[in-house]
MMTF fields as JSON, N, C-alpha, C and O atoms, coordinates in Angstrom:
{
  "mmtfVersion": "1.0.0",
  "mmtfProducer": "UNKNOWN",
  "numBonds": 463,
  "numAtoms": 464,
  "numGroups": 116,
  "numChains": 1,
  "numModels": 1,
  "chainsPerModel": [1],
  "groupsPerChain": [116],
  "chainIdList": ["A"],
  "bondAtomList": [4, 2, 8, 6, 12, 10, 16, 14, 20, 18, 24, 22, 28, 26, 32, 30, 36, 34, 40, 38, 44, 42, 48, 46, 52, 50, 56, 54, 60, 58, 64, 62, 68, 66, 72, 70, 76, 74, 80, 78, 84, 82, 88, 86, 92, 90, 96, 94, 100, 98, 104, 102, 108, 106, 112, 110, 116, 114, 120, 118, 124, 122, 128, 126, 132, 130, 136, 134, 140, 138, 144, 142, 148, 146, 152, 150, 156, 154, 160, 158, 164, 162, 168, 166, 172, 170, 176, 174, 180, 178, 184, 182, 188, 186, 192, 190, 196, 194, 200, 198, 204, 202, 208, 206, 212, 210, 216, 214, 220, 218, 224, 222, 228, 226, 232, 230, 236, 234, 240, 238, 244, 242, 248, 246, 252, 250, 256, 254, 260, 258, 264, 262, 268, 266, 272, 270, 276, 274, 280, 278, 284, 282, 288, 286, 292, 290, 296, 294, 300, 298, 304, 302, 308, 306, 312, 310, 316, 314, 320, 318, 324, 322, 328, 326, 332, 330, 336, 334, 340, 338, 344, 342, 348, 346, 352, 350, 356, 354, 360, 358, 364, 362, 368, 366, 372, 370, 376, 374, 380, 378, 384, 382, 388, 386, 392, 390, 396, 394, 400, 398, 404, 402, 408, 406, 412, 410, 416, 414, 420, 418, 424, 422, 428, 426, 432, 430, 436, 434, 440, 438, 444, 442, 448, 446, 452, 450, 456, 454, 460, 458],
  "bondOrderList": [1, 1, 1, 1, 1, 1, 1, 1, 1, 1, 1, 1, 1, 1, 1, 1, 1, 1, 1, 1, 1, 1, 1, 1, 1, 1, 1, 1, 1, 1, 1, 1, 1, 1, 1, 1, 1, 1, 1, 1, 1, 1, 1, 1, 1, 1, 1, 1, 1, 1, 1, 1, 1, 1, 1, 1, 1, 1, 1, 1, 1, 1, 1, 1, 1, 1, 1, 1, 1, 1, 1, 1, 1, 1, 1, 1, 1, 1, 1, 1, 1, 1, 1, 1, 1, 1, 1, 1, 1, 1, 1, 1, 1, 1, 1, 1, 1, 1, 1, 1, 1, 1, 1, 1, 1, 1, 1, 1, 1, 1, 1, 1, 1, 1, 1],
  "groupList": [{"groupName": "MET", "atomNameList": ["N", "CA", "C", "O"], "elementList": ["N", "C", "C", "O"], "formalChargeList": [0, 0, 0, 0], "bondAtomList": [1, 0, 2, 1, 3, 2], "bondOrderList": [1, 1, 2], "singleLetterCode": "M", "chemCompType": "L-PEPTIDE LINKING"}, {"groupName": "ARG", "atomNameList": ["N", "CA", "C", "O"], "elementList": ["N", "C", "C", "O"], "formalChargeList": [0, 0, 0, 0], "bondAtomList": [1, 0, 2, 1, 3, 2], "bondOrderList": [1, 1, 2], "singleLetterCode": "R", "chemCompType": "L-PEPTIDE LINKING"}, {"groupName": "PHE", "atomNameList": ["N", "CA", "C", "O"], "elementList": ["N", "C", "C", "O"], "formalChargeList": [0, 0, 0, 0], "bondAtomList": [1, 0, 2, 1, 3, 2], "bondOrderList": [1, 1, 2], "singleLetterCode": "F", "chemCompType": "L-PEPTIDE LINKING"}, {"groupName": "THR", "atomNameList": ["N", "CA", "C", "O"], "elementList": ["N", "C", "C", "O"], "formalChargeList": [0, 0, 0, 0], "bondAtomList": [1, 0, 2, 1, 3, 2], "bondOrderList": [1, 1, 2], "singleLetterCode": "T", "chemCompType": "L-PEPTIDE LINKING"}, {"groupName": "LEU", "atomNameList": ["N", "CA", "C", "O"], "elementList": ["N", "C", "C", "O"], "formalChargeList": [0, 0, 0, 0], "bondAtomList": [1, 0, 2, 1, 3, 2], "bondOrderList": [1, 1, 2], "singleLetterCode": "L", "chemCompType": "L-PEPTIDE LINKING"}, {"groupName": "VAL", "atomNameList": ["N", "CA", "C", "O"], "elementList": ["N", "C", "C", "O"], "formalChargeList": [0, 0, 0, 0], "bondAtomList": [1, 0, 2, 1, 3, 2], "bondOrderList": [1, 1, 2], "singleLetterCode": "V", "chemCompType": "L-PEPTIDE LINKING"}, {"groupName": "ASP", "atomNameList": ["N", "CA", "C", "O"], "elementList": ["N", "C", "C", "O"], "formalChargeList": [0, 0, 0, 0], "bondAtomList": [1, 0, 2, 1, 3, 2], "bondOrderList": [1, 1, 2], "singleLetterCode": "D", "chemCompType": "L-PEPTIDE LINKING"}, {"groupName": "GLU", "atomNameList": ["N", "CA", "C", "O"], "elementList": ["N", "C", "C", "O"], "formalChargeList": [0, 0, 0, 0], "bondAtomList": [1, 0, 2, 1, 3, 2], "bondOrderList": [1, 1, 2], "singleLetterCode": "E", "chemCompType": "L-PEPTIDE LINKING"}, {"groupName": "TYR", "atomNameList": ["N", "CA", "C", "O"], "elementList": ["N", "C", "C", "O"], "formalChargeList": [0, 0, 0, 0], "bondAtomList": [1, 0, 2, 1, 3, 2], "bondOrderList": [1, 1, 2], "singleLetterCode": "Y", "chemCompType": "L-PEPTIDE LINKING"}, {"groupName": "GLY", "atomNameList": ["N", "CA", "C", "O"], "elementList": ["N", "C", "C", "O"], "formalChargeList": [0, 0, 0, 0], "bondAtomList": [1, 0, 2, 1, 3, 2], "bondOrderList": [1, 1, 2], "singleLetterCode": "G", "chemCompType": "PEPTIDE LINKING"}, {"groupName": "ILE", "atomNameList": ["N", "CA", "C", "O"], "elementList": ["N", "C", "C", "O"], "formalChargeList": [0, 0, 0, 0], "bondAtomList": [1, 0, 2, 1, 3, 2], "bondOrderList": [1, 1, 2], "singleLetterCode": "I", "chemCompType": "L-PEPTIDE LINKING"}, {"groupName": "PRO", "atomNameList": ["N", "CA", "C", "O"], "elementList": ["N", "C", "C", "O"], "formalChargeList": [0, 0, 0, 0], "bondAtomList": [1, 0, 2, 1, 3, 2], "bondOrderList": [1, 1, 2], "singleLetterCode": "P", "chemCompType": "L-PEPTIDE LINKING"}, {"groupName": "ASN", "atomNameList": ["N", "CA", "C", "O"], "elementList": ["N", "C", "C", "O"], "formalChargeList": [0, 0, 0, 0], "bondAtomList": [1, 0, 2, 1, 3, 2], "bondOrderList": [1, 1, 2], "singleLetterCode": "N", "chemCompType": "L-PEPTIDE LINKING"}, {"groupName": "HIS", "atomNameList": ["N", "CA", "C", "O"], "elementList": ["N", "C", "C", "O"], "formalChargeList": [0, 0, 0, 0], "bondAtomList": [1, 0, 2, 1, 3, 2], "bondOrderList": [1, 1, 2], "singleLetterCode": "H", "chemCompType": "L-PEPTIDE LINKING"}, {"groupName": "GLN", "atomNameList": ["N", "CA", "C", "O"], "elementList": ["N", "C", "C", "O"], "formalChargeList": [0, 0, 0, 0], "bondAtomList": [1, 0, 2, 1, 3, 2], "bondOrderList": [1, 1, 2], "singleLetterCode": "Q", "chemCompType": "L-PEPTIDE LINKING"}, {"groupName": "CYS", "atomNameList": ["N", "CA", "C", "O"], "elementList": ["N", "C", "C", "O"], "formalChargeList": [0, 0, 0, 0], "bondAtomList": [1, 0, 2, 1, 3, 2], "bondOrderList": [1, 1, 2], "singleLetterCode": "C", "chemCompType": "L-PEPTIDE LINKING"}, {"groupName": "LYS", "atomNameList": ["N", "CA", "C", "O"], "elementList": ["N", "C", "C", "O"], "formalChargeList": [0, 0, 0, 0], "bondAtomList": [1, 0, 2, 1, 3, 2], "bondOrderList": [1, 1, 2], "singleLetterCode": "K", "chemCompType": "L-PEPTIDE LINKING"}, {"groupName": "TRP", "atomNameList": ["N", "CA", "C", "O"], "elementList": ["N", "C", "C", "O"], "formalChargeList": [0, 0, 0, 0], "bondAtomList": [1, 0, 2, 1, 3, 2], "bondOrderList": [1, 1, 2], "singleLetterCode": "W", "chemCompType": "L-PEPTIDE LINKING"}, {"groupName": "ALA", "atomNameList": ["N", "CA", "C", "O"], "elementList": ["N", "C", "C", "O"], "formalChargeList": [0, 0, 0, 0], "bondAtomList": [1, 0, 2, 1, 3, 2], "bondOrderList": [1, 1, 2], "singleLetterCode": "A", "chemCompType": "L-PEPTIDE LINKING"}, {"groupName": "SER", "atomNameList": ["N", "CA", "C", "O"], "elementList": ["N", "C", "C", "O"], "formalChargeList": [0, 0, 0, 0], "bondAtomList": [1, 0, 2, 1, 3, 2], "bondOrderList": [1, 1, 2], "singleLetterCode": "S", "chemCompType": "L-PEPTIDE LINKING"}],
  "groupTypeList": [0, 1, 2, 3, 4, 5, 4, 6, 2, 3, 7, 0, 3, 8, 8, 9, 9, 10, 10, 11, 12, 3, 11, 2, 11, 11, 6, 11, 1, 10, 7, 7, 13, 13, 2, 6, 7, 7, 6, 1, 6, 4, 4, 12, 7, 2, 2, 5, 6, 6, 10, 12, 14, 8, 15, 9, 3, 4, 4, 6, 6, 9, 6, 4, 6, 2, 8, 6, 16, 6, 16, 15, 10, 4, 4, 16, 16, 17, 4, 18, 7, 16, 10, 11, 3, 4, 19, 12, 7, 1, 4, 16, 12, 4, 8, 19, 16, 4, 4, 7, 8, 18, 3, 16, 18, 10, 16, 4, 12, 3, 9, 5, 5, 10, 7, 4],
  "groupIdList": [1, 2, 3, 4, 5, 6, 7, 8, 9, 10, 11, 12, 13, 14, 15, 16, 17, 18, 19, 20, 21, 22, 23, 24, 25, 26, 27, 28, 29, 30, 31, 32, 33, 34, 35, 36, 37, 38, 39, 40, 41, 42, 43, 44, 45, 46, 47, 48, 49, 50, 51, 52, 53, 54, 55, 56, 57, 58, 59, 60, 61, 62, 63, 64, 65, 66, 67, 68, 69, 70, 71, 72, 73, 74, 75, 76, 77, 78, 79, 80, 81, 82, 83, 84, 85, 86, 87, 88, 89, 90, 91, 92, 93, 94, 95, 96, 97, 98, 99, 100, 101, 102, 103, 104, 105, 106, 107, 108, 109, 110, 111, 112, 113, 114, 115, 116],
  "secStructList": [7, 3, 3, 3, 3, 3, 1, 7, 7, 6, 6, 7, 3, 3, 3, 6, 6, 6, 3, 3, 3, 7, 7, 7, 1, 1, 7, 6, 6, 3, 3, 3, 3, 3, 7, 7, 2, 2, 2, 2, 2, 2, 2, 2, 2, 2, 6, 2, 2, 2, 2, 2, 2, 2, 2, 6, 7, 7, 7, 7, 6, 6, 7, 3, 3, 3, 3, 3, 2, 2, 2, 2, 2, 2, 2, 2, 2, 2, 2, 2, 2, 2, 4, 4, 4, 7, 7, 7, 2, 2, 2, 2, 2, 2, 2, 2, 2, 2, 2, 2, 2, 2, 2, 2, 2, 2, 2, 2, 6, 7, 3, 3, 3, 3, 3, 7],
  "xCoordList": [-16.264, -15.723, -16.859, -17.751, -16.817, -17.828, -17.383, -16.3, -18.331, -18.162, -19.336, -20.369, -19.149, -20.076, -20.137, -19.305, -21.253, -21.383, -21.969, -22.995, -21.382, -21.765, -22.69, -22.362, -24.047, -25.208, -25.11, -25.433, -24.617, -24.931, -24.112, -24.308, -23.178, -22.19, -22.962, -22.416, -24.237, -24.77, -24.538, -24.831, -24.055, -23.794, -22.792, -22.752, -22.073, -21.135, -19.731, -19.262, -19.158, -17.856, -16.962, -17.435, -15.459, -14.591, -13.482, -13.246, -12.842, -11.629, -10.52, -10.375, -9.646, -8.413, -8.746, -7.852, -9.954, -10.471, -10.579, -10.806, -10.512, -10.585, -11.407, -11.773, -11.709, -12.45, -13.671, -13.659, -14.868, -16.261, -16.547, -16.327, -17.08, -17.268, -18.762, -19.695, -18.861, -20.212, -21.206, -20.762, -22.362, -23.383, -23.89, -23.791, -24.409, -24.929, -26.215, -27.096, -26.249, -27.571, -28.779, -28.473, -30.028, -30.429, -30.202, -30.588, -29.636, -29.5, -29.577, -28.916, -30.385, -30.529, -29.359, -29.465, -28.09, -27.003, -26.11, -25.18, -26.179, -25.352, -26.242, -27.422, -25.469, -25.647, -24.569, -23.407, -24.846, -23.608, -23.806, -24.897, -22.686, -22.481, -21.532, -20.334, -22.106, -20.994, -20.635, -21.413, -19.467, -18.888, -18.09, -17.844, -17.739, -17.262, -15.732, -15.092, -15.226, -13.726, -13.162, -12.033, -13.789, -13.498, -13.322, -12.381, -14.397, -14.199, -13.107, -12.406, -12.929, -11.934, -10.392, -9.436, -10.276, -9.185, -8.803, -7.68, -9.878, -9.84, -9.338, -8.359, -10.057, -9.609, -8.259, -7.757, -7.612, -6.245, -5.371, -4.301, -5.786, -4.874, -4.916, -3.882, -6.126, -6.219, -6.529, -6.522, -6.781, -7.305, -6.492, -6.385, -5.954, -5.466, -4.127, -4.066, -3.143, -1.891, -2.028, -1.242, -2.997, -2.898, -3.832, -3.471, -4.893, -5.54, -5.051, -5.472, -4.141, -3.245, -2.305, -2.129, -1.661, -0.835, -1.483, -0.911, -2.767, -3.382, -4.101, -4.17, -4.673, -5.331, -4.552, -5.084, -3.297, -2.621, -3.306, -3.519, -3.627, -4.537, -3.616, -2.646, -3.933, -3.153, -4.093, -3.938, -5.016, -5.787, -5.021, -4.149, -5.394, -4.517, -5.586, -6.655, -5.149, -5.944, -6.282, -5.334, -7.458, -7.854, -8.06, -8.251, -8.032, -8.021, -9.163, -9.844, -9.364, -10.183, -9.556, -8.514, -10.265, -9.839, -11.032, -12.045, -10.858, -11.893, -11.505, -10.444, -12.427, -12.25, -13.122, -14.249, -12.819, -13.605, -13.895, -13.589, -14.635, -14.996, -13.93, -14.037, -12.575, -11.528, -10.963, -10.645, -10.834, -10.458, -11.397, -11.0, -12.747, -13.665, -13.714, -14.003, -13.395, -13.086, -12.047, -12.318, -10.922, -9.82, -10.339, -10.187, -10.979, -11.505, -12.427, -12.275, -13.317, -14.205, -13.57, -13.978, -12.543, -11.646, -11.165, -11.445, -10.453, -9.895, -10.612, -10.249, -11.809, -12.752, -13.223, -13.0, -13.817, -14.138, -13.36, -13.84, -11.961, -11.034, -10.864, -10.635, -10.977, -10.718, -11.926, -11.731, -13.027, -14.223, -14.329, -14.6, -14.094, -14.118, -13.279, -13.658, -12.129, -11.062, -11.104, -10.268, -12.116, -12.184, -12.957, -14.026, -12.443, -13.147, -13.601, -14.317, -13.256, -13.729, -15.133, -15.119, -16.153, -17.386, -17.555, -18.138, -17.029, -16.989, -16.451, -17.101, -15.132, -14.325, -15.077, -15.086, -15.685, -16.625, -17.649, -17.848, -18.554, -19.633, -19.065, -19.589, -17.86, -17.338, -17.069, -17.496, -16.34, -15.908, -17.14, -17.243, -18.042, -19.382, -20.009, -20.296, -20.212, -20.758, -19.945, -20.461, -18.668, -17.906, -17.843, -17.626, -18.058, -18.067, -19.46, -19.536, -20.526, -21.892, -21.706, -22.16, -21.033, -20.857, -20.185, -20.729, -18.939, -18.046, -18.993, -19.12, -19.483, -20.42, -21.431, -21.457, -22.229, -23.065, -22.309, -22.682, -21.285, -20.416, -20.053, -20.251, -19.529, -19.094, -20.414, -20.28, -21.576, -22.743, -23.011, -23.269, -23.013, -23.476, -22.274, -22.549, -21.083, -19.94, -19.658, -19.42, -19.672, -19.537, -18.367, -17.222, -18.552, -17.316, -17.764, -18.958, -16.792, -16.998, -15.936, -14.765, -16.164, -15.37, -15.28, -16.332, -14.074, -13.652, -13.246, -12.181, -13.855, -13.113, -12.897, -13.828, -11.782, -11.223, -11.161, -10.749],
  "yCoordList": [-13.129, -11.82, -10.821, -10.666, -10.188, -9.498, -8.509, -8.617, -7.389, -6.471, -7.018, -7.4, -7.047, -7.39, -6.439, -6.43, -5.599, -4.687, -5.498, -6.152, -5.48, -5.93, -4.937, -3.82, -5.577, -4.668, -4.918, -4.07, -6.205, -6.528, -7.656, -8.697, -7.624, -8.715, -9.808, -10.903, -9.602, -10.63, -12.148, -12.567, -12.813, -14.371, -14.723, -15.842, -13.775, -14.117, -14.672, -14.328, -15.478, -16.227, -15.423, -14.655, -15.596, -14.813, -15.822, -16.875, -15.365, -15.97, -15.332, -14.11, -16.196, -15.537, -14.646, -13.891, -14.571, -13.583, -12.327, -11.507, -11.839, -10.531, -10.297, -9.17, -11.377, -11.123, -11.918, -13.149, -11.098, -11.782, -12.828, -12.621, -14.001, -14.988, -14.79, -15.346, -14.029, -13.441, -14.641, -15.545, -14.647, -15.634, -15.537, -14.441, -16.593, -16.585, -15.756, -15.84, -15.033, -14.152, -15.168, -16.314, -14.843, -13.764, -13.742, -14.696, -12.729, -12.689, -11.259, -10.4, -10.999, -9.538, -8.914, -7.721, -9.616, -9.109, -8.644, -7.956, -8.882, -8.347, -7.921, -8.254, -7.042, -6.635, -7.001, -6.653, -7.601, -7.81, -7.414, -7.31, -7.197, -6.722, -7.573, -7.568, -8.432, -9.186, -8.699, -7.957, -9.035, -8.498, -9.733, -10.811, -9.396, -10.526, -10.31, -9.425, -11.303, -11.267, -9.955, -9.58, -9.353, -8.171, -7.022, -6.233, -7.106, -6.037, -6.358, -5.45, -7.538, -7.907, -7.619, -7.245, -7.8, -7.301, -5.915, -5.544, -5.122, -3.396, -3.279, -2.615, -3.929, -3.619, -4.337, -4.009, -5.279, -5.585, -4.706, -4.501, -3.982, -2.966, -1.642, -1.037, -1.192, 0.204, 0.346, 1.522, -0.498, -0.323, -1.028, -0.371, -2.178, -3.18, -2.497, -2.287, -2.198, -1.649, -0.299, 0.12, 0.377, 1.943, 1.821, 2.413, 1.127, 0.916, 0.219, 0.496, -0.749, -1.392, -0.385, -0.327, 0.448, 1.413, 2.391, 2.764, 2.922, 3.871, 3.574, 4.379, 2.38, 1.722, 0.825, 0.418, 0.389, -0.616, -1.893, -2.565, -2.166, -3.598, -4.429, -3.911, -5.925, -6.892, -7.417, -8.608, -6.79, -7.208, -7.789, -7.13, -8.946, -9.461, -10.36, -10.809, -10.51, -11.229, -12.598, -13.333, -13.062, -14.495, -14.321, -15.344, -13.122, -13.023, -12.209, -11.659, -12.152, -11.176, -10.379, -10.74, -9.283, -8.411, -7.708, -7.478, -7.371, -6.844, -5.317, -5.023, -4.383, -2.966, -2.518, -2.142, -2.494, -1.996, -0.549, 0.073, -0.045, 1.531, 2.284, 3.043, 2.156, 2.905, 2.975, 4.014, 1.615, 1.478, 2.094, 2.669, 1.891, 2.495, 4.013, 4.663, 4.514, 6.133, 6.394, 7.253, 5.828, 6.12, 5.729, 6.511, 4.41, 3.994, 5.115, 5.571, 5.489, 6.513, 7.807, 8.369, 8.274, 9.403, 9.118, 9.85, 8.066, 7.69, 7.669, 8.233, 6.841, 6.7, 8.27, 8.774, 8.95, 10.225, 11.074, 11.793, 10.944, 11.67, 11.148, 11.902, 9.727, 8.909, 9.051, 9.155, 9.041, 8.782, 9.907, 9.596, 11.202, 12.333, 12.198, 12.587, 11.678, 11.528, 10.518, 10.436, 9.576, 8.333, 8.469, 9.079, 7.899, 7.94, 6.598, 6.515, 5.522, 4.217, 3.992, 3.947, 3.876, 3.947, 2.505, 2.492, 1.393, 0.192, 0.493, 0.312, 0.987, 1.168, 2.264, 2.143, 3.321, 4.165, 3.689, 4.064, 2.673, 2.069, 1.381, 1.531, 0.533, -0.288, 0.626, 0.368, 1.682, 2.615, 3.104, 3.047, 3.59, 4.224, 3.212, 3.585, 1.803, 0.949, 0.726, 0.501, 0.761, 0.47, 1.76, 1.68, 2.975, 4.141, 4.174, 4.527, 3.748, 3.616, 2.513, 2.769, 1.412, 0.522, 1.245, 1.472, 1.664, 2.264, 3.33, 3.256, 4.106, 5.061, 4.431, 4.795, 3.468, 2.801, 2.204, 2.364, 1.562, 0.816, 1.884, 1.646, 3.058, 4.098, 4.298, 4.174, 4.584, 4.922, 3.769, 4.015, 2.661, 1.496, 0.968, 0.076, 1.4, 0.944, -0.474, -1.153, -0.96, -2.115, -2.42, -2.318, -2.76, -2.811, -3.376, -3.544, -3.675, -4.253, -5.288, -5.026, -6.209, -7.278, -7.239, -7.196, -7.247, -7.165, -8.438, -8.872, -9.109, -10.484, -10.483, -10.214, -10.753, -10.86, -12.056, -12.246],
  "zCoordList": [55.771, 55.622, 55.867, 55.032, 56.949, 57.526, 58.506, 59.081, 58.74, 60.0, 60.816, 60.266, 62.181, 63.054, 64.246, 65.154, 64.152, 65.451, 66.58, 66.392, 67.696, 68.936, 69.631, 70.032, 69.729, 70.308, 71.848, 72.679, 72.159, 73.639, 73.98, 73.353, 74.916, 75.269, 75.957, 76.09, 76.428, 77.352, 76.915, 75.795, 77.79, 77.41, 76.228, 75.717, 75.886, 74.891, 75.407, 76.492, 74.618, 75.087, 74.221, 73.384, 74.421, 73.822, 73.397, 73.989, 72.305, 71.755, 72.378, 72.348, 73.004, 73.715, 74.742, 75.124, 75.317, 76.359, 75.813, 76.703, 74.73, 74.168, 73.012, 72.68, 72.383, 70.894, 71.057, 71.091, 71.171, 71.254, 70.105, 68.912, 70.661, 69.777, 69.397, 69.977, 68.474, 68.008, 67.577, 66.868, 67.946, 67.732, 66.202, 65.649, 65.516, 64.173, 64.129, 64.985, 63.175, 62.957, 62.663, 62.334, 62.754, 63.343, 65.078, 65.754, 65.603, 66.988, 67.377, 66.794, 68.366, 68.692, 69.321, 69.605, 69.626, 70.145, 69.17, 69.592, 67.831, 66.808, 65.665, 65.551, 64.707, 63.636, 62.513, 62.722, 61.471, 60.44, 59.103, 58.542, 58.619, 57.323, 56.56, 56.843, 55.432, 54.821, 53.589, 52.99, 53.075, 52.03, 51.256, 51.798, 49.934, 49.092, 48.966, 49.534, 48.092, 47.902, 47.211, 47.527, 46.422, 45.915, 46.947, 47.034, 47.677, 48.922, 49.87, 50.316, 50.189, 51.16, 50.367, 51.048, 49.088, 48.463, 48.675, 49.017, 48.433, 48.624, 50.203, 50.544, 50.972, 52.411, 52.781, 53.857, 52.013, 52.374, 51.891, 52.464, 50.597, 49.976, 50.679, 50.964, 50.96, 51.396, 52.899, 53.263, 53.802, 54.865, 56.026, 57.062, 55.991, 56.799, 57.471, 58.683, 56.63, 57.208, 57.774, 58.624, 57.326, 57.798, 59.168, 60.185, 59.15, 60.43, 61.438, 62.561, 61.297, 62.276, 62.823, 64.04, 61.97, 62.481, 63.304, 64.328, 62.942, 63.666, 64.858, 65.787, 64.874, 66.033, 66.81, 67.843, 66.513, 67.3, 67.331, 68.341, 66.162, 65.911, 65.081, 64.526, 64.959, 64.315, 63.288, 63.015, 62.677, 61.559, 60.211, 59.645, 59.812, 58.771, 57.752, 58.165, 56.521, 55.668, 56.057, 56.332, 56.127, 56.674, 58.245, 58.903, 58.863, 60.345, 60.607, 59.741, 61.998, 62.586, 63.793, 64.34, 64.155, 65.321, 65.885, 65.226, 67.166, 67.812, 68.095, 68.647, 67.683, 68.005, 69.126, 68.805, 70.294, 71.467, 71.182, 70.165, 72.41, 72.382, 72.005, 71.042, 72.826, 72.472, 71.178, 70.6, 70.673, 69.228, 68.153, 67.14, 68.52, 67.488, 67.434, 66.429, 68.648, 68.58, 67.594, 66.754, 67.53, 66.765, 65.248, 64.309, 65.1, 63.773, 63.2, 62.067, 63.998, 63.513, 63.017, 62.001, 63.77, 63.477, 62.104, 61.155, 62.006, 60.809, 59.47, 58.438, 59.682, 58.471, 58.209, 57.108, 59.151, 58.818, 57.953, 57.077, 58.275, 57.398, 56.059, 55.113, 55.917, 54.72, 53.639, 52.428, 54.175, 53.445, 52.264, 51.104, 52.676, 51.743, 50.674, 49.569, 50.832, 49.708, 48.855, 47.955, 49.022, 48.026, 46.915, 46.914, 45.905, 44.564, 44.144, 43.146, 44.808, 44.649, 45.456, 46.686, 44.832, 45.581, 46.438, 47.522, 45.881, 46.696, 48.232, 49.262, 48.127, 49.203, 50.23, 51.455, 49.506, 50.3, 50.983, 52.139, 50.282, 50.915, 52.145, 53.248, 51.928, 52.987, 54.238, 55.363, 53.924, 54.9, 55.747, 56.972, 54.857, 55.379, 56.448, 57.585, 55.963, 56.965, 58.074, 59.169, 57.919, 59.193, 60.126, 61.335, 59.436, 60.303, 61.154, 62.331, 60.354, 61.007, 62.403, 63.518, 62.091, 63.306, 64.306, 65.386, 64.013, 64.877, 65.769, 66.991, 65.107, 65.715, 66.81, 67.986, 66.268, 67.13, 68.513, 69.675, 68.092, 69.18, 70.195, 71.386, 69.808, 70.752, 71.726, 72.943, 71.192, 71.952, 72.752, 73.93, 72.428, 73.175, 74.082, 74.885, 74.027, 74.668, 74.538, 75.537, 73.367, 72.777, 71.804, 72.246, 70.605, 69.733, 68.443, 68.196, 67.601, 66.326, 65.881, 66.156, 65.354, 65.03, 63.628, 62.991, 62.97, 61.58, 61.08, 61.522, 60.274, 59.832, 58.44, 57.681, 58.027, 56.514, 56.04, 54.896]
}
């Protein structure tokens, strides 16, 4: 259960041709944020369905999906609108980390892998 920011696609292989098979850290091509089952449950309840509809993604529990630059632009907009409305600090911290990663991915023209 993690968010993985791709910093550099050099020599990466892909699942199904579209999802980067990110290397194990430490690796200069990625930055990772791990989270626990309680965080995953929050994401499943308050994130997955909304973000799939908003970004046209297929993220699901126990699954992963890749948010390329274009999807990160949508993700960033959605997160920036949601974060100020949150009262749950755990969820706010998760969304803030994901917003940080989406913003970096847009600047780097890379993406973010979300694995639940």
